[in-house]
VOVO-27876 format. One record per atom (N, C-alpha, C): x, y, z. Coordinates in steps of 0.1 Angstrom, whole numbers, padded with zeros to 4 digits, always signed. Atoms other than C-alpha are relative to their C-alpha. Layout:
<atoms>
XYZ...
</atoms>
This chain:
<atoms>
+0008+0000+0013-0050+0518+0430+0010-0004-0010-0007+0006+0011-0039+0502+0397+0001+0013-0008+0001-0012+0009-0027+0533+0377+0000-0005-0015+0000+0002+0015-0025+0512+0347-0014-0007-0006+0013+0008+0001-0063+0500+0350-0005+0010-0014+0007-0008+0013-0073+0530+0322+0004-0006-0010-0006+0007+0013-0049+0511+0297-0002-0011-0001+0000+0014+0002-0059+0478+0303-0015-0002-0007+0013+0002+0005-0087+0466+0280-0008-0010+0006+0006+0011-0007-0116+0446+0295+0000-0008-0010+0003+0010+0009-0121+0412+0283-0010+0002-0014+0011-0001+0012-0154+0421+0263+0006+0010-0011-0005-0011+0010-0136+0451+0246+0011-0007-0008-0009+0009+0008-0108+0427+0236-0006-0008-0009+0008+0011+0006-0130+0403+0224-0006+0007-0014+0005-0007+0009-0146+0428+0203+0010+0007-0013-0013-0006+0008-0113+0446+0189+0006-0010-0008-0011+0009+0006-0095+0413+0182-0009-0009-0008+0010+0010+0011-0127+0397+0164-0002+0004-0011+0002-0003+0014-0137+0396+0127-0004+0015+0000+0008-0011+0001-0149+0429+0115-0014-0002-0005+0013+0002+0001-0184+0436+0107-0001-0004-0014+0001+0003+0016-0176+0433+0068+0004-0014-0004-0008+0012+0003-0162+0399+0073-0006-0010+0009+0007+0006-0009-0184+0374+0092+0012-0012+0006-0008+0010-0007-0168+0347+0117+0003-0011-0012-0001+0013+0009-0174+0318+0090+0000+0005-0016+0000-0003+0015-0165+0320+0054-0013-0002-0007+0011+0001+0006-0193+0327+0029-0001-0014-0007+0003+0012+0006-0183+0297+0010-0004-0012+0011+0002+0009-0008-0183+0275+0041-0016+0000+0007+0011-0002-0007-0213+0290+0058-0012-0003-0011+0012+0004+0009-0235+0284+0026-0004-0014+0000+0002+0016+0000-0232+0245+0030-0012-0004+0006+0012+0005-0007-0265+0230+0039+0002-0014+0005-0003+0014-0005-0260+0198+0062-0006-0010-0006+0008+0009+0005-0268+0166+0051-0013-0003+0008+0017+0000-0006-0307+0162+0053-0001-0019+0004+0001+0014-0002-0302+0122+0053+0006-0001+0012-0008+0003-0012-0277+0122+0080-0008+0007+0011+0006-0010-0010-0297+0149+0100-0013-0010+0004+0012+0006-0002-0328+0129+0097+0003-0016+0009-0004+0015-0005-0310+0095+0107+0005+0004+0016-0006-0004-0016-0291+0115+0137-0011+0003+0011+0009-0005-0010-0322+0128+0151-0011-0013+0003+0003+0010-0002-0339+0093+0148+0007-0009+0012-0009+0006-0008-0311+0079+0166-0003+0005+0016+0002-0006-0010-0313+0106+0193-0013-0003+0009+0014+0002-0009-0350+0101+0201+0002-0016+0004+0000+0014-0003-0344+0062+0201+0009-0001+0012-0010+0002-0008-0315+0067+0224-0008+0006+0015+0009-0008-0011-0342+0088+0247-0011-0010+0004+0008+0009-0003-0362+0056+0250-0012+0003-0010+0013+0000+0009-0388+0066+0221+0000-0010-0010+0001+0012+0008-0398+0038+0198+0001+0004-0014-0001-0005+0016-0387+0056+0165+0007-0012-0008-0004+0009+0011-0383+0035+0134+0008+0013-0012-0005-0009+0011-0357+0053+0109+0001-0005-0014-0001+0001+0013-0361+0052+0073+0009+0009-0008-0007-0011+0007-0335+0080+0067+0012-0004-0006-0015+0003+0004-0300+0067+0062-0001-0009-0010-0002+0011+0009-0289+0049+0033+0010-0011+0003-0010+0005-0006-0270+0024+0051-0005-0016+0002+0004+0014-0002-0274-0017+0051+0002-0002+0014+0002+0005-0015-0285-0032+0085+0009-0011+0003-0010+0014-0001-0260-0063+0080+0012+0005+0005-0012+0000-0004-0229-0067+0094+0011-0003-0011-0007+0004+0010-0200-0065+0072+0007-0014+0002-0003+0015-0002-0190-0100+0062+0012-0005+0007-0012+0005-0010-0167-0121+0082+0011-0001-0006-0016-0002+0006-0138-0125+0059+0003+0013-0003-0007-0014+0000-0135-0088+0055+0003+0006+0014-0002-0005-0014-0137-0081+0090+0013-0007+0007-0013+0009-0007-0110-0109+0096+0013+0006-0009-0012-0005+0007-0088-0094+0069+0006+0013+0004-0003-0013-0007-0091-0060+0087+0009-0002+0012-0007+0006-0013-0080-0078+0120+0016-0001-0003-0013+0003+0003-0048-0093+0103+0008+0012-0004-0008-0013+0005-0040-0058+0088+0001+0008+0010-0004-0010-0014-0042-0040+0122+0013-0007+0007-0011+0008-0009-0016-0065+0135+0012+0001-0010-0013+0000+0008+0009-0060+0104+0006+0012+0002-0006-0014-0001+0035-0033+0111+0000+0008-0013+0000-0007+0012+0034-0023+0075-0010+0009-0003+0010-0010-0001+0002-0008+0080-0003+0011+0007-0003-0011-0011+0012+0014+0106+0006+0011-0004-0007-0009+0007+0028+0037+0083-0008+0008-0011+0004-0006+0011+0020+0062+0057+0001-0009-0014-0001+0008+0012+0013+0046+0022-0003+0011-0012+0002-0010+0013+0007+0062-0013-0014+0007+0001+0012-0010-0001-0019+0091-0013-0010-0007-0009+0008+0005+0009-0035+0072-0043-0006-0010+0003+0008+0012-0001-0042+0043-0027+0011-0014-0001-0008+0011-0002-0024+0008-0018+0001-0008-0016+0002+0009+0015-0013-0010-0053-0007-0012+0002+0008+0011-0001-0028-0040-0041-0016+0001-0001+0014-0002-0001-0062-0023-0036-0003+0004-0013+0002-0004+0014-0060-0004-0071-0002-0011-0008+0001+0008+0008-0053-0035-0087-0014-0009+0001+0014+0006-0001-0085-0051-0071-0010+0008-0006+0010-0008+0007-0104-0021-0082+0003-0002-0016+0000+0003+0014-0092-0026-0117-0005-0013-0005+0006+0012+0002-0102-0062-0117-0017+0002+0001+0014-0001-0001-0136-0054-0104-0006+0010-0008+0006-0009+0011-0142-0026-0128-0001-0006-0014+0001+0008+0012-0135-0049-0157-0011-0012+0003+0009+0010-0002-0157-0075-0141-0014+0004+0001+0016-0004-0001-0189-0056-0134-0002+0012-0011+0002-0011+0009-0184-0024-0157+0002-0006-0014-0005+0006+0013-0168-0044-0186+0007+0012-0007-0009-0012+0003-0143-0014-0186+0011-0003+0005-0014+0002-0004-0106-0018-0186+0007+0014+0001-0007-0010-0004-0085+0005-0169+0013-0001+0004-0015+0000-0006-0049+0013-0156-0001+0005+0013-0002-0003-0015-0039+0014-0118+0001+0018-0001-0004-0016-0001-0028+0052-0125-0013+0007-0002+0013-0008+0004-0064+0059-0135-0011-0001+0015+0006+0003-0014-0074+0050-0098+0004+0009+0011-0004-0008-0010-0076+0072-0070-0010-0005+0013+0008+0006-0011-0089+0054-0036+0000+0015+0010+0006-0010-0007-0107+0079-0014-0006-0004+0013+0006+0004-0013-0121+0083+0021-0017+0001-0002+0015+0001+0002-0156+0071+0012-0003+0006-0014+0004-0004+0016-0177+0079-0022-0001+0016+0003+0001-0015+0000-0182+0116-0006+0012+0009-0005-0013-0009+0004-0145+0126-0010+0000-0002-0015-0001-0002+0015-0147+0114-0045-0007+0009-0005+0010-0010+0006-0176+0134-0053+0006+0014+0002-0006-0015-0003-0160+0166-0038+0012+0001-0008-0015-0001+0008-0124+0159-0052-0003+0002-0017+0006+0000+0012-0142+0153-0086-0003+0014-0005+0004-0013+0005-0160+0184-0090+0010+0011+0004-0008-0009-0002-0132+0204-0074+0013+0000-0011-0012+0000+0011-0107+0190-0099-0006+0005-0013+0004+0000+0014-0129+0194-0130-0007+0014-0002+0008-0013+0004-0148+0228-0124+0006+0012+0004-0007-0012-0004-0138+0263-0123-0012+0011+0004+0009-0009-0002-0160+0294-0111-0008+0004-0011+0007-0007+0011-0187+0303-0136-0007-0013-0007+0004+0012+0004-0190+0265-0147-0017-0004+0004+0011+0005-0006-0224+0249-0147+0001-0016-0003+0000+0014+0001-0233+0213-0142-0017-0003-0001+0016+0005+0001-0266+0197-0153-0001-0012+0009+0003+0010-0015-0281+0178-0121-0014-0004-0003+0014+0006-0003-0309+0155-0127-0007-0001+0013+0005+0001-0012-0333+0158-0100-0013-0011-0002-0006+0003-0013-0343+0137-0077+0015-0001+0000-0017+0004+0000-0303+0140-0069+0003-0004+0015-0005+0001-0013-0284+0129-0039+0003+0014+0007-0001-0014-0009-0280+0157-0013+0015+0005-0003-0015-0004-0001-0242+0159-0015+0005+0006-0015-0006-0009+0014-0240+0169-0053-0002+0014-0002+0000-0016+0003-0253+0205-0054+0014+0006+0011-0005-0006-0008-0232+0212-0024+0018+0000-0005-0014+0003+0003-0198+0197-0039+0003+0009-0010-0002-0007+0012-0206+0216-0071+0002+0017+0003-0001-0012-0006-0211+0249-0052+0015+0004+0004-0011-0001-0006-0179+0244-0033+0011+0002-0009-0012-0002+0010-0161+0242-0064+0000+0015-0009+0001-0011+0004-0174+0277-0074-0009+0002-0013+0009+0002+0009-0197+0265-0101-0013-0004+0004+0015-0001-0001-0236+0262-0103-0005-0012-0006+0006+0010+0003-0258+0233-0106-0011+0003-0007+0014-0002+0011-0287+0233-0134-0007-0010+0003+0011+0011-0003-0315+0211-0120-0008-0003-0011+0010+0004+0011-0335+0192-0146-0009-0012+0009+0008+0007-0006-0364+0176-0129-0009-0010-0006+0007+0010+0006-0380+0141-0138-0009-0005+0010+0007+0003-0011-0410+0134-0118-0006-0015+0000+0008+0014-0002-0430+0099-0110-0005-0003-0014+0009+0002+0011-0448+0101-0143+0011-0004-0010-0008+0007+0010-0416+0093-0162+0011-0008+0006-0009+0007-0007-0399+0072-0137+0011+0005+0006-0011-0009-0005-0376+0096-0123+0011+0002-0009-0010+0001+0011-0355+0096-0155-0002+0011-0010+0005-0010+0008-0351+0125-0175+0003-0003-0016+0000+0003+0015-0353+0128-0213+0011+0008-0006-0012-0007+0007-0324+0139-0237-0007+0015-0003+0005-0013+0002-0347+0169-0246-0001+0008+0012+0002-0008-0014-0352+0180-0208+0016+0005+0002-0015-0003-0005-0311+0179-0205+0004+0010-0012-0008-0008+0012-0305+0196-0240-0008+0015+0004+0007-0014-0004-0331+0225-0228+0011+0006+0015-0005-0004-0010-0308+0229-0198+0015+0003-0004-0014-0002+0005-0274+0231-0217+0000+0015-0005-0003-0011+0003-0258+0265-0222+0016-0001-0004-0012+0000+0004-0224+0276-0234+0011-0004+0014-0008+0004-0011-0212+0272-0197-0002-0013+0006+0004+0015-0006-0222+0235-0192+0013-0008-0003-0015+0008-0002-0191+0216-0183-0002-0016+0003+0001+0013-0003-0205+0184-0170-0016-0004+0003+0013+0007-0006-0238+0162-0163+0004-0013+0007+0001+0010-0010-0243+0141-0134-0008-0013-0004+0007+0011+0001-0254+0105-0137+0001-0013+0011-0001+0009-0012-0266+0082-0109-0009-0012-0005+0008+0011+0003-0280+0047-0119+0006-0013+0004+0014-0002-0009-0293+0029-0099+0001+0013+0008+0000-0014-0007-0305+0063-0083+0001-0001+0015+0004-0008-0013-0303+0078-0049-0005+0011-0002+0006+0005-0008-0329+0087-0038-0012-0009-0007+0012+0005+0004-0355+0072-0063+0001-0012-0002+0002+0015+0004-0343+0035-0072-0001-0002-0013+0000-0002+0016-0346+0044-0108+0013-0005-0006-0009+0007+0007-0325+0023-0133+0002+0004-0013+0001-0004+0015-0316+0037-0168+0003-0013-0008+0001+0011+0010-0321+0012-0195+0014+0004-0007-0013-0001+0008-0288+0005-0217-0004+0009-0011+0004-0010+0010-0307+0026-0244+0001+0014+0005-0001-0015-0004-0311+0056-0223+0014+0004+0007-0012-0004+0000-0276+0054-0211+0011+0002-0009-0002-0003+0015-0263+0052-0245-0004+0014-0006+0007-0013+0006-0284+0081-0257+0008+0011+0011-0007-0009-0011-0270+0101-0225+0013+0002-0002-0014-0001+0003-0236+0093-0232+0004+0004-0013-0001-0007+0013-0237+0101-0270-0001+0015+0002+0002-0015+0000-0252+0133-0262+0011+0008+0007-0012-0007-0006-0225+0142-0237+0011+0002-0010-0014+0000+0009-0198+0133-0262-0003+0010-0009+0005-0010+0010-0216+0154-0290+0004+0013+0006-0001-0015-0005-0213+0186-0268+0012+0002+0009-0015-0001-0005-0177+0179-0253-0004+0003+0016+0001-0001-0015-0191+0178-0218+0005-0011+0010-0004+0009-0008-0178+0157-0188-0012-0009+0004+0009+0010-0005-0198+0128-0176+0004-0006+0014-0003+0003-0012-0197+0123-0139-0009-0012+0005+0012+0011-0003-0214+0088-0130+0006-0008+0012-0002+0006-0013-0219+0076-0095-0007-0015-0002+0004+0011+0003-0220+0039-0098+0001-0008+0015-0002+0005-0016-0220+0030-0059-0009-0011+0003+0013+0011-0004-0254+0009-0062+0001-0009-0012+0000+0009+0010-0242-0011-0091-0004-0015-0001+0004+0014-0003-0248-0044-0075-0013-0003+0004+0014+0001-0006-0282-0036-0063-0010+0003-0009+0010-0002+0010-0306-0042-0091-0011-0010+0000+0010+0010-0001-0338-0062-0093-0011-0001-0014+0012+0002+0012-0367-0075-0117+0007+0001-0013-0009+0000+0015-0340-0081-0145+0004+0013-0003-0005-0016+0006-0330-0046-0146+0016-0001+0001-0016+0003+0005-0292-0044-0160+0005+0014+0005-0009-0011-0003-0266-0022-0146+0009+0002-0010-0007-0003+0012-0251-0005-0174+0011+0012+0002-0009-0011-0002-0218+0017-0170+0001+0009-0012+0000-0010+0008-0218+0047-0190+0011-0002-0011-0013+0001+0008-0182+0041-0202+0000-0014-0007+0002+0012+0005-0188+0005-0212-0011+0001-0014+0010-0003+0011-0219+0018-0234+0006+0009-0011-0007-0010+0009-0199+0047-0249+0014+0000+0003-0013+0000-0001-0163+0039-0250+0006+0014-0003-0008-0011+0006-0154+0070-0268-0001+0011+0012-0001-0010-0010-0162+0089-0234+0014+0000+0010-0011+0003-0010-0129+0076-0218+0008+0014+0002-0009-0013-0003-0112+0111-0220-0008+0010+0008+0011-0009-0004-0144+0128-0206-0009-0006+0011+0010+0007-0009-0159+0106-0180+0009-0003+0013-0004+0003-0013-0154+0101-0142-0008-0012+0005+0007+0009-0004-0166+0068-0126+0002+0004+0016+0000-0003-0016-0174+0073-0087-0006-0015+0005+0004+0014-0005-0176+0039-0067+0006+0001+0016-0003+0006-0014-0170+0023-0033-0005-0014+0005+0005+0011-0006-0176-0005-0009-0010+0000+0009+0009-0002-0010-0200+0012+0013-0012-0010+0000+0016+0004+0002-0236-0001-0001+0002-0015-0002+0000+0015+0002-0225-0037-0014+0005-0008+0007-0009+0010-0009-0202-0050+0012-0006+0003+0013+0003-0002-0012-0222-0033+0041+0012+0006+0009-0012-0006-0008-0192-0011+0049-0001+0013+0000+0002-0014-0002-0206+0024+0054+0012+0006+0008-0008-0009-0009-0184+0031+0081+0014-0003-0002-0015+0002+0003-0151+0018+0067+0005+0010-0009-0006-0011+0008-0148+0048+0044+0010-0001-0008-0011+0005+0010-0132+0034+0014-0009+0002-0014+0006-0003+0015-0144+0049-0022+0013+0001-0009-0012-0002+0011-0124+0054-0054-0007+0008-0010+0002-0005+0015-0124+0075-0087+0006-0005-0011-0007+0004+0010-0117+0063-0120-0003+0013-0010+0000-0012+0009-0107+0088-0146+0012-0002-0010-0015+0000+0007-0082+0100-0171+0012+0003+0009-0012+0000-0006-0048+0099-0160+0002+0016+0006-0004-0012-0002-0043+0137-0159-0011+0004+0013+0008-0005-0009-0075+0142-0139+0002-0008+0015-0003+0006-0012-0066+0115-0112+0013+0003+0005-0010-0005-0004-0032+0128-0109-0004+0015+0006+0005-0015-0008-0046+0164-0100-0009-0004+0011+0009+0004-0011-0072+0150-0078+0009-0006+0012-0008+0005-0009-0044+0130-0061+0007+0012+0007-0006-0011-0006-0025+0162-0055-0006+0007+0009+0010-0010-0009-0056+0179-0039-0002-0010+0013+0002+0009-0014-0059+0147-0014+0011-0002+0006-0014+0001-0008-0021+0147-0006+0000+0012+0012+0003-0011-0007-0031+0181+0010-0011+0000+0010+0010+0000-0005-0063+0173+0020-0001-0012+0012+0000+0012-0007-0062+0137+0037+0012-0010+0001-0011+0008+0004-0031+0122+0024-0009-0014-0003+0007+0013+0004-0039+0082+0022-0011-0004+0009+0012+0006-0008-0070+0065+0033+0007-0011+0008-0004+0008-0011-0063+0044+0065+0002-0015-0005-0004+0011+0007-0045+0013+0054-0009-0011+0005+0008+0009-0007-0065-0010+0076-0013-0005-0010+0011+0002+0007-0099-0004+0058+0002-0003-0016-0004+0003+0014-0079-0005+0023+0001-0014+0001-0001+0017-0001-0069-0042+0032-0012-0007+0002+0016+0006+0002-0105-0049+0039-0005+0000-0008+0006+0000+0014-0116-0036+0008+0006-0010-0010-0007+0009+0010-0092-0058-0012-0007-0013+0005+0006+0013-0004-0108-0089+0008-0016+0001-0005+0013+0000+0004-0143-0075-0001+0001+0000-0017-0001-0001+0015-0134-0070-0039+0003-0014-0005-0009+0012+0004-0112-0101-0043-0007-0013+0004+0004+0009-0008-0131-0124-0017-0014-0007-0007+0015+0006+0006-0165-0146-0021-0008+0010+0003+0010-0013-0001-0193-0125-0029-0015-0007+0003+0013+0006-0003-0221-0149-0015-0005+0009+0009+0007-0010-0009-0230-0123+0011-0006+0012-0009+0009-0008+0007-0236-0099-0016-0012-0003-0006+0013+0007+0008-0262-0122-0034-0010+0000+0014+0010+0003-0011-0278-0127+0002-0006+0014+0003+0004-0015-0004-0281-0090+0009-0009+0002-0010+0010-0005+0010-0295-0083-0024-0013-0007+0000+0010+0009-0004-0320-0110-0019-0011+0007+0011+0007-0004-0010-0332-0096+0013-0006+0015-0003+0005-0012+0005-0332-0058-0001-0013-0001-0010+0008+0000+0008-0353-0073-0027-0015-0004+0002+0014+0003-0008-0380-0088-0006-0004+0012+0009+0006-0013-0007-0382-0056+0016-0004+0008-0011+0001-0011+0010-0383-0036-0017-0015-0002-0004+0013+0008+0004-0415-0057-0027-0010+0005+0012+0008-0002-0014-0430-0054+0009-0004+0016+0001+0001-0012-0003-0424-0018+0012-0008+0008-0011+0009-0005+0011-0440-0007-0023-0013-0003+0003+0016+0004-0003-0472-0027-0014-0004+0005+0011+0009-0006-0009-0476-0012+0017+0000+0013-0003+0002-0011+0003-0469+0022+0007-0011+0005-0009+0008-0001+0010-0490+0019-0023-0014+0000+0005+0013+0000-0004-0520+0013-0002-0003+0010+0010+0004-0013-0009-0517+0047+0017-0007+0009-0009+0006-0008+0011-0543+0071+0002+0010+0014-0001-0008-0012+0002-0524+0099-0014+0015-0001-0003-0012+0004+0006-0492+0081-0022+0001-0007-0012-0003+0006+0012-0480+0073-0054+0012-0007-0002-0013+0006-0002-0452+0048-0056+0005-0006-0013-0010+0007+0014-0430+0039-0088+0006-0012+0008-0005+0009-0005-0416+0006-0082+0016+0001-0003-0013-0005+0000-0378+0011-0076+0004-0015-0007-0007+0012+0008-0356-0014-0099+0015-0001+0005-0012+0001-0008-0323-0006-0078+0000+0008+0011-0005-0006-0014-0305+0006-0047-0011-0005+0011+0007+0004-0011-0325+0005-0015-0009+0011+0006+0010-0012-0005-0351+0033-0015-0013-0002-0006+0014-0004+0008-0389+0039-0024+0000+0016+0001+0003-0012-0001-0397+0073-0032-0011+0006-0006+0015-0006+0003-0434+0081-0031-0003+0014-0002+0005-0013+0005-0449+0110-0047-0011+0003+0013+0010-0003-0010-0471+0125-0021-0008+0013+0000+0006-0012+0003-0483+0157-0036-0015+0000+0002+0016+0000-0004-0519+0146-0032-0005+0002+0015+0000-0004-0013-0514+0150+0005+0001+0014+0003-0002-0014-0001-0501+0185+0003-0014+0010-0001+0016-0006-0003-0533+0208+0014-0009-0005+0009+0010+0006-0008-0548+0182+0036+0005+0003+0012-0008+0000-0016-0544+0179+0074+0000-0012+0001-0004+0015-0006-0530+0147+0088+0004+0005+0015+0001-0002-0015-0536+0144+0126-0003+0013+0004+0005-0012-0004-0554+0176+0127+0009+0011-0002-0010-0010+0003-0522+0195+0113-0001+0002-0014-0002-0002+0014-0520+0212+0080+0012-0003-0006-0011+0008+0008-0498+0196+0055+0005+0010-0013-0003-0008+0012-0482+0225+0032+0012-0002-0010-0007+0007+0008-0453+0206+0019+0005-0014+0004-0006+0015-0004-0435+0171+0020+0010+0001+0012-0008-0001-0013-0412+0185+0048-0009+0001+0011+0010-0003-0011-0443+0194+0069-0006-0014+0001+0006+0016-0002-0455+0157+0062+0010-0007+0005-0011+0009-0006-0421+0142+0071-0002+0004+0016+0001-0005-0014-0424+0164+0104-0012-0007+0010+0010+0006-0007-0457+0151+0114+0003-0016+0000-0003+0013-0002-0449+0114+0106+0010-0003+0011-0009+0002-0012-0420+0118+0129-0006+0001+0013+0006-0001-0011-0438+0134+0156-0012-0007+0004+0013+0004+0000-0472+0117+0152+0001-0015+0002-0001+0011+0001-0459+0083+0143+0011-0008+0003-0013+0004-0004-0425+0081+0153+0008-0008-0011-0007+0008+0010-0413+0070+0120+0008+0011-0008-0006-0012+0005-0384+0091+0104+0003-0004-0016+0001+0001+0018-0386+0096+0062+0009+0015-0003-0008-0013+0004-0364+0122+0043-0011+0007-0009+0009-0008+0010-0386+0150+0026+0007+0003-0014-0004-0002+0015-0382+0154-0012+0008+0012-0001-0007-0014+0000-0370+0190-0005+0017-0002+0000-0015+0003-0004-0334+0175+0003+0004-0006-0013-0003+0007+0012-0334+0158-0032-0003+0009-0011+0006-0007+0012-0346+0188-0053-0016-0005-0006+0013+0004+0005-0380+0171-0056-0010-0001+0011+0013-0001-0006-0408+0186-0034-0010-0009-0002+0014+0008+0002-0437+0165-0029+0002-0014+0001-0005+0014-0001-0419+0133-0022+0006-0002+0014-0007+0005-0012-0406+0114+0009+0012-0011-0007-0007+0013+0001-0378+0088+0006+0002-0007+0013+0001+0010-0008-0381+0057+0026+0015-0009-0002-0011+0010+0003-0348+0036+0029-0005-0014+0006+0005+0011-0003-0358+0000+0030+0013-0009+0005-0013+0005-0008-0322-0010+0045-0002-0003+0014+0004+0001-0014-0338-0021+0078-0007-0013-0001+0005+0012-0003-0350-0054+0093-0015+0000-0004+0014+0003+0005-0383-0068+0079-0012+0004+0007+0009-0003-0011-0401-0066+0111-0002+0016+0000-0001-0015-0002-0392-0029+0116-0007+0008-0010+0005-0007+0011-0400-0019+0082-0014-0002-0002+0016+0000+0000-0436-0034+0083-0005+0007+0012+0007-0007-0011-0443-0020+0117+0000+0017-0003-0002-0016+0002-0430+0017+0105-0009+0003-0011+0007-0003+0010-0448+0016+0075-0018+0000+0002+0013+0002-0005-0482+0003+0091-0003+0014+0010+0006-0010-0009-0479+0030+0117-0003+0016-0010+0003-0010+0011-0477+0057+0086-0013-0002-0006+0012+0003+0003-0507+0042+0074-0010+0002+0007+0011-0004-0010-0526+0044+0106-0001+0013+0001-0001-0016-0002-0515+0078+0109-0008+0008-0012+0006-0007+0013-0527+0088+0073-0014-0003-0003+0016+0003-0001-0562+0071+0079-0008+0005+0010+0006-0007-0012-0569+0092+0109-0013+0007-0005
</atoms>
């Protein structure tokens, strides 16, 4: 007989006594409150069904379907063989890449910055997260025009701040008015988010609208966080305007977010950047030094080739996106209950489907755009992202960054389903 048996706790008892108390869950409230990326979730579901042999067509991910241009890939291959890229490099980015970003910013934005104002990040999402973490304190508020990209509110909340949504619908081209923004401003307002061209709507603000927003923010002493990742993707004569070029006086209270992902078909390379006042960039660099340290050197070298190299591929991809944009708007507009403002930028169509809510589709009741997205996926095997993910219930987002034939077949499937 084992005389120590009574003194030896069972495995189950040990797991209970050693685990977290009932007063504190296993996951922190801060992290447990994060919603997963809806766009990536839809894309993952579409890919999972496709891998299982289902003929799913995915309109979920904002990802160019083109290969990264050859000269960029070649630069990465050469960089991988160079021993200097096998070691740590400066947290804020390779000096050569920061210099290329400075040149590109002057060329495209019309804004002159210093390398000390540039922080290279692991993609645009890290830039978003670090910017809000650096600027915001608990209790701060951020005015967030909706529809918005899904990551913004999560990053704001992680900083302990609160987003204040301002919804602009299809009737106003998804662009908020200054009166709407002013109505949302309180003594706690710290910043306003700007994304033009927009994800998810494809809306592009005019120079006059950008200038008006910038001057309003300047007047009230708030930060402008401007996401410029789609700056090279505009159509029908729409002009990309950087808020910092339109209102140079914002230089001390403006942060620009950007990267190579969308323009150069480099979503998987994970190179983004933040441009802002020197003290903000220094503080964000300190955060990154503990979070990830430097961005992988090989993609940084590839990004230099992207920014400084030939831009022919950019023009070719933009022409293809423009062709697909016109095709998807034409097809979606022919579906009963879909109202489709013509996007002037990025690569998304964002139809208003509120007229469908309350109906039945394929014999199934539709109580929301999330319901409609589910029915479309299950009945037509087409993946789109519901507007709830973007703070705009009653909408669907379709990315047209996919092959022409797939785009046509996918929207034809949706049309056939809606006509049943």
